[in-house]
C-alpha positions in Angstrom: 0.4 4.5 -3.8 -0.1 7.9 -5.2 0.3 11.3 -3.6 -3.3 12.0 -2.8 -4.0 8.4 -1.6 -1.1 8.5 0.7 -2.0 11.9 2.3 -5.6 10.8 2.6 -4.7 7.5 4.3 -2.4 9.2 6.8 -5.3 11.7 7.8 -7.9 8.8 7.9 -5.5 7.0 10.2 -5.0 10.2 12.2 -4.1 8.5 15.6 -3.6 4.9 14.6 -0.3 3.8 16.0 -0.8 0.1 15.0 -0.4 -1.6 11.8 2.1 -0.7 9.0 2.7 2.1 6.5 4.6 1.7 3.3 7.6 3.8 2.3 5.5 5.6 -0.3 2.8 6.5 2.2 5.3 8.0 4.6 7.3 9.9 2.1 4.4 11.2 0.2 2.9 12.6 3.5 6.4 14.0 4.4 6.6 15.8 1.0 3.0 17.1 1.5 3.8 18.3 5.0 7.0 20.1 3.9 5.2 21.7 0.9 2.4 23.0 3.0 4.9 24.2 5.6 6.8 26.3 3.0 3.6 27.8 1.6 2.4 28.8 5.1 5.9 30.3 6.0 5.8 32.5 3.0 3.5 35.3 4.6 5.5 35.0 7.9 2.4 34.3 10.0 3.8 32.6 13.0 0.4 31.6 14.5 -0.5 29.8 11.2 2.7 27.8 11.3 2.1 26.8 14.9 -1.5 25.6 14.0 -0.4 23.6 11.0 2.4 22.0 13.2 -0.1 21.0 15.8 -2.5 19.7 13.2 0.1 17.4 11.6 2.0 16.4 14.8 -0.2 13.3 15.7 -0.7 12.0 12.2 3.0 12.6 11.4 4.0 10.6 14.5 1.5 7.9 13.8 2.7 7.3 10.1 6.4 7.3 11.4 5.4 4.6 14.1 3.6 2.6 11.4 6.5 2.9 9.0 8.8 1.6 11.7 6.4 -1.3 12.2 6.6 -2.1 8.6 10.4 -2.5 8.9 9.9 -4.7 12.0 10.9 -2.2 14.6 9.1 -0.8 17.6 8.1 3.0 18.0 11.0 3.3 20.5 13.3 3.5 17.5 11.8 7.0 17.0 14.2 8.1 19.7 16.9 7.5 17.0 15.6 10.7 15.4 17.8 12.5 18.0 20.5 11.5 15.7 19.4 13.0 12.5 20.8 10.6 9.8 19.5 7.6 11.7 15.9 8.7 11.2 16.2 8.9 7.6 18.0 5.5 7.4 15.4 3.7 9.5 12.4 5.1 7.6 13.9 4.3 4.3 14.5 0.5 5.2 12.5 -2.0 3.1 9.5 -3.7 4.5 10.1 -6.9 6.5 7.7 -9.3 4.9 8.1 -12.3 7.1 8.5 -12.7 10.9 7.3 -9.1 11.5 5.6 -9.0 15.0 3.6 -5.8 13.8 2.1 -7.3 10.7 1.0 -10.7 9.4 3.4 -12.5 7.2 3.2 -11.1 3.8 5.5 -13.5 1.9 2.8 -15.8 0.8 1.1 -12.6 -0.9 4.6 -11.5 -2.5 5.5 -14.9 -3.8 2.0 -16.0 -4.9 2.0 -17.4 -8.4 0.5 -15.3 -11.0 -1.6 -16.5 -13.8 -0.8 -15.2 -17.3 -2.0 -16.3 -20.8 1.3 -17.8 -21.5 1.1 -20.4 -18.8 -2.5 -21.3 -19.4 -3.6 -24.5 -21.3 -7.1 -24.9 -22.6 -8.8 -28.0 -21.7 -12.1 -26.9 -23.1 -13.1 -27.2 -26.7 -14.8 -24.8 -28.9 -18.4 -25.2 -30.4 -18.0 -26.7 -34.0 -20.9 -24.6 -35.1 -20.1 -21.1 -33.9 -16.7 -21.3 -32.4 -17.7 -20.2 -28.9 -15.6 -21.6 -26.0 -17.0 -24.5 -24.2 -16.8 -24.3 -20.5 -16.2 -27.5 -18.4 -19.5 -29.2 -17.6 -21.3 -27.4 -20.3 -23.8 -29.6 -22.4 -25.1 -27.0 -24.7 -23.4 -24.1 -26.5 -24.3 -20.6 -25.0 -23.9 -19.0 -28.4 -26.0 -21.2 -30.8 -27.6 -23.7 -28.6 -25.9 -26.8 -30.2 -25.6 -29.8 -28.0 -21.9 -30.9 -27.4 -20.9 -34.5 -28.0 -19.0 -35.9 -25.0 
């Protein structure tokens, strides 16, 4: 997930406190929020800083809750942010793919077999006249129209 996709997703899910958010989604939004905060603080306009903080308060909390859900923890773990290092540790933990009450099991997706050319075997033959691949059940060549002998 890229920077712009992550930021866009967080703002689209402005107040969605259900579901999960991946580590990149959370940390890209964190970086975006920090960079905008630094740029806004340069002219020392206190009212602009307050407006930005109010705009990003709800989406920031929502993405943090979804990130905790991704690790299999409830939103109450945000109270651990009162102890500064714990918040960083909790939000850096890997996703819990199975047995997560906040998301469906994702182990089948992660462990699904992949198909590559190396593990494919061809059960089809090629047309003798033009060399075009014969698909299963095909009686005539799609390239030259020759009839296949079964």
